[in-house]
Backbone as a chain_set.jsonl record, in Angstrom:
{"seq": "MTIRLNRHGYRYWSGNVEHIVWFEDIRSYIEKYQLIDIYKLAGTTFWHIRLPAPQNWALLYKEITVVKN", "coords": {"N": [[-4.778, 0.463, -15.073], [-2.783, -0.932, -12.612], [-0.275, 0.276, -10.531], [2.458, -1.006, -8.574], [4.235, 0.014, -6.133], [7.318, -0.832, -4.594], [7.353, -0.581, -1.413], [9.479, 0.064, 1.396], [9.697, -1.303, 4.73], [8.852, -2.096, 8.119], [7.108, -3.995, 10.386], [5.8, -4.011, 13.743], [4.888, -5.143, 17.153], [3.323, -3.427, 19.847], [2.522, -4.276, 22.792], [-0.936, -4.743, 22.303], [-1.098, -3.53, 20.071], [-0.324, -2.885, 16.567], [2.246, -1.762, 14.79], [3.114, -0.056, 11.845], [6.112, 0.754, 10.031], [7.148, 2.702, 7.342], [9.676, 3.441, 5.008], [11.705, 5.456, 2.781], [13.988, 4.409, 0.396], [16.947, 4.044, -1.599], [16.161, 2.153, -3.515], [13.354, 2.556, -3.629], [13.282, 5.117, -4.603], [14.351, 4.844, -6.99], [12.579, 3.33, -8.41], [10.339, 5.084, -8.536], [11.41, 7.24, -9.871], [11.588, 6.003, -12.426], [8.92, 6.081, -13.205], [8.722, 8.57, -14.379], [9.773, 8.288, -17.132], [8.093, 6.065, -18.076], [5.571, 7.151, -18.147], [6.141, 9.54, -19.57], [6.61, 12.016, -18.363], [7.086, 15.256, -17.715], [8.908, 15.894, -15.725], [10.016, 16.067, -12.126], [9.877, 16.643, -8.717], [11.862, 17.196, -5.777], [11.806, 16.962, -2.169], [13.006, 17.519, 0.785], [13.169, 17.136, 4.586], [15.594, 17.75, 6.588], [16.538, 15.046, 6.194], [18.922, 13.422, 5.134], [19.986, 11.912, 2.154], [22.386, 10.586, 0.621], [22.798, 8.725, -1.291], [20.533, 9.001, -3.065], [20.941, 11.47, -4.156], [23.178, 11.186, -5.506], [22.358, 9.332, -7.515], [20.336, 10.864, -8.676], [22.068, 13.048, -9.916], [23.462, 11.424, -11.646], [21.724, 9.973, -13.393], [19.539, 11.764, -14.03], [18.639, 14.772, -15.552], [18.885, 17.462, -13.955], [17.431, 20.452, -13.363], [17.426, 23.648, -12.09], [15.313, 26.358, -11.042]], "CA": [[-3.529, -0.127, -14.791], [-2.301, -0.786, -11.214], [1.212, 0.341, -10.233], [2.79, -1.307, -7.249], [5.786, 0.472, -5.716], [7.783, -1.64, -3.469], [7.691, 0.186, -0.178], [10.063, -0.726, 2.26], [9.332, -0.961, 6.006], [8.656, -3.061, 8.807], [5.979, -4.139, 11.319], [6.247, -4.433, 14.931], [3.85, -4.94, 18.005], [3.705, -2.908, 21.145], [1.23, -4.731, 23.632], [-1.756, -5.241, 21.291], [-1.064, -2.496, 18.93], [0.437, -2.974, 15.401], [2.812, -0.538, 14.205], [3.842, -0.261, 10.439], [6.891, 1.888, 9.703], [7.607, 2.691, 6.014], [10.666, 4.404, 4.733], [12.24, 5.516, 1.447], [15.528, 4.281, 0.341], [17.456, 4.295, -3.014], [15.279, 1.26, -4.386], [12.081, 3.047, -3.768], [13.439, 6.317, -5.344], [14.551, 4.408, -8.405], [11.196, 2.939, -8.914], [9.508, 6.398, -8.718], [11.788, 7.876, -11.003], [11.267, 5.141, -13.575], [7.566, 6.492, -13.824], [8.928, 9.63, -15.434], [10.018, 7.699, -18.393], [7.121, 5.23, -18.368], [4.416, 8.041, -18.404], [6.421, 10.79, -20.351], [6.295, 13.002, -17.344], [8.127, 16.54, -17.893], [9.88, 15.954, -14.537], [9.626, 15.725, -10.82], [10.513, 17.482, -7.701], [12.319, 16.348, -4.744], [11.901, 17.829, -1.255], [13.342, 16.715, 2.13], [13.225, 17.848, 5.544], [16.73, 17.125, 7.324], [16.755, 13.784, 5.952], [19.833, 13.223, 4.066], [19.898, 10.526, 1.41], [23.351, 10.807, -0.398], [22.633, 7.698, -2.469], [19.563, 9.539, -3.827], [21.696, 12.727, -4.893], [24.173, 10.538, -6.589], [21.57, 8.72, -8.599], [19.926, 11.911, -9.547], [22.983, 13.696, -10.681], [24.081, 10.629, -12.699], [20.737, 9.57, -14.181], [18.604, 12.663, -14.412], [19.19, 16.244, -15.829], [18.507, 18.489, -12.765], [17.188, 21.977, -13.653], [16.978, 24.628, -11.033], [14.727, 27.697, -11.531]], "C": [[-3.145, 0.095, -13.272], [-0.868, -0.738, -11.222], [1.399, 0.043, -8.818], [4.056, -0.711, -7.141], [6.059, -0.417, -4.58], [8.155, -0.812, -2.278], [8.403, -0.534, 0.731], [9.836, -0.27, 3.672], [9.254, -2.182, 6.731], [7.445, -2.984, 9.66], [6.465, -4.532, 12.794], [4.927, -4.205, 15.87], [4.209, -4.256, 19.207], [2.382, -3.307, 21.962], [0.325, -5.272, 22.233], [-1.974, -4.458, 20.108], [-0.091, -2.734, 17.923], [0.985, -1.851, 14.986], [3.553, -0.902, 12.887], [4.721, 1.06, 10.293], [7.35, 1.774, 8.285], [8.625, 3.858, 5.985], [11.134, 4.339, 3.194], [13.783, 5.304, 1.525], [15.751, 4.351, -1.185], [16.451, 3.294, -3.866], [14.005, 1.886, -4.676], [12.194, 4.209, -4.596], [13.636, 6.047, -6.877], [13.309, 3.999, -9.024], [10.301, 4.114, -9.182], [10.138, 7.086, -9.86], [11.699, 7.383, -12.361], [9.898, 5.697, -14.088], [7.655, 7.66, -14.561], [8.98, 9.2, -16.61], [8.653, 7.015, -18.841], [5.839, 6.061, -18.846], [4.849, 9.419, -19.06], [6.283, 11.986, -19.706], [7.315, 14.196, -17.858], [9.139, 16.537, -16.895], [9.277, 15.645, -13.18], [10.383, 16.807, -9.888], [10.887, 16.604, -6.513], [12.488, 17.288, -3.468], [12.374, 16.964, 0.001], [13.596, 17.604, 3.269], [14.478, 17.349, 6.515], [16.941, 15.674, 7.247], [17.701, 13.437, 4.8], [19.868, 11.938, 3.455], [21.071, 10.816, 0.297], [23.266, 10.043, -1.397], [21.686, 8.459, -3.549], [20.14, 10.819, -4.665], [22.466, 12.167, -5.819], [23.62, 10.032, -7.64], [21.002, 9.953, -9.441], [20.857, 12.645, -10.349], [23.434, 12.802, -11.949], [22.985, 10.323, -13.678], [19.688, 10.636, -14.67], [19.049, 14.031, -14.532], [18.326, 16.97, -14.837], [18.542, 20.027, -13.453], [16.704, 22.739, -12.638], [16.494, 25.886, -11.56], [15.216, 28.65, -10.287]], "O": [[-3.201, 1.22, -12.774], [-0.223, -1.588, -11.835], [0.75, 0.602, -7.934], [4.92, -0.904, -7.996], [5.214, -0.722, -3.739], [9.303, -0.375, -2.207], [8.083, -1.703, 0.949], [9.771, 0.934, 3.92], [9.52, -3.251, 6.181], [6.781, -1.947, 9.656], [7.42, -5.288, 12.97], [4.06, -3.378, 15.588], [5.341, -4.43, 19.656], [1.32, -2.711, 21.786], [0.77, -6.003, 21.349], [-2.863, -4.667, 19.282], [1.07, -2.809, 18.324], [0.249, -0.884, 14.789], [4.393, -1.797, 12.791], [4.252, 2.193, 10.395], [7.953, 0.743, 7.988], [8.561, 4.899, 6.639], [10.966, 3.339, 2.495], [14.587, 5.775, 2.329], [14.839, 4.678, -1.944], [15.979, 3.743, -4.91], [13.531, 1.818, -5.81], [11.252, 4.414, -5.36], [13.231, 6.767, -7.79], [13.053, 4.362, -10.172], [9.509, 4.025, -10.12], [9.429, 7.498, -10.779], [11.721, 8.131, -13.338], [9.72, 5.781, -15.304], [6.772, 7.888, -15.389], [8.162, 9.723, -17.366], [8.13, 7.375, -19.895], [5.163, 5.689, -19.806], [4.042, 10.347, -19.106], [5.883, 12.978, -20.316], [8.358, 13.857, -18.416], [10.202, 17.119, -17.115], [8.201, 15.056, -13.072], [11.251, 17.604, -10.243], [10.363, 15.515, -6.274], [13.194, 18.291, -3.574], [12.068, 15.776, 0.1], [14.145, 18.692, 3.096], [14.178, 16.419, 7.264], [17.495, 15.092, 8.18], [17.289, 13.2, 3.665], [19.789, 10.918, 4.14], [20.747, 11.237, -0.813], [23.61, 10.492, -2.49], [22.014, 8.528, -4.733], [19.718, 11.056, -5.797], [22.461, 12.624, -6.962], [24.181, 10.157, -8.729], [21.161, 10.049, -10.658], [20.506, 12.912, -11.498], [23.716, 13.29, -13.043], [23.305, 10.411, -14.863], [19.014, 10.379, -15.668], [19.807, 14.486, -13.675], [17.104, 17.022, -14.978], [19.527, 20.58, -13.942], [15.551, 22.534, -12.256], [17.128, 26.485, -12.429], [14.943, 29.85, -10.284]]}, "num_chains": 1, "name": "protein.A"}
């Protein structure tokens, strides 16, 4: 089975060099969290380095039971 996550990003050229920039947003987070249900996973973790994503936290608290150890 092939799973295709819709990664969001853009491409640009600088001279003769192509650059591809990928980023995560709420759409990509939702698709990843859906894999928890599809594969009956026990859970997930979330880690970030000074990259606030308030829409992600709102989704987590609304849709997912958050357990902190």
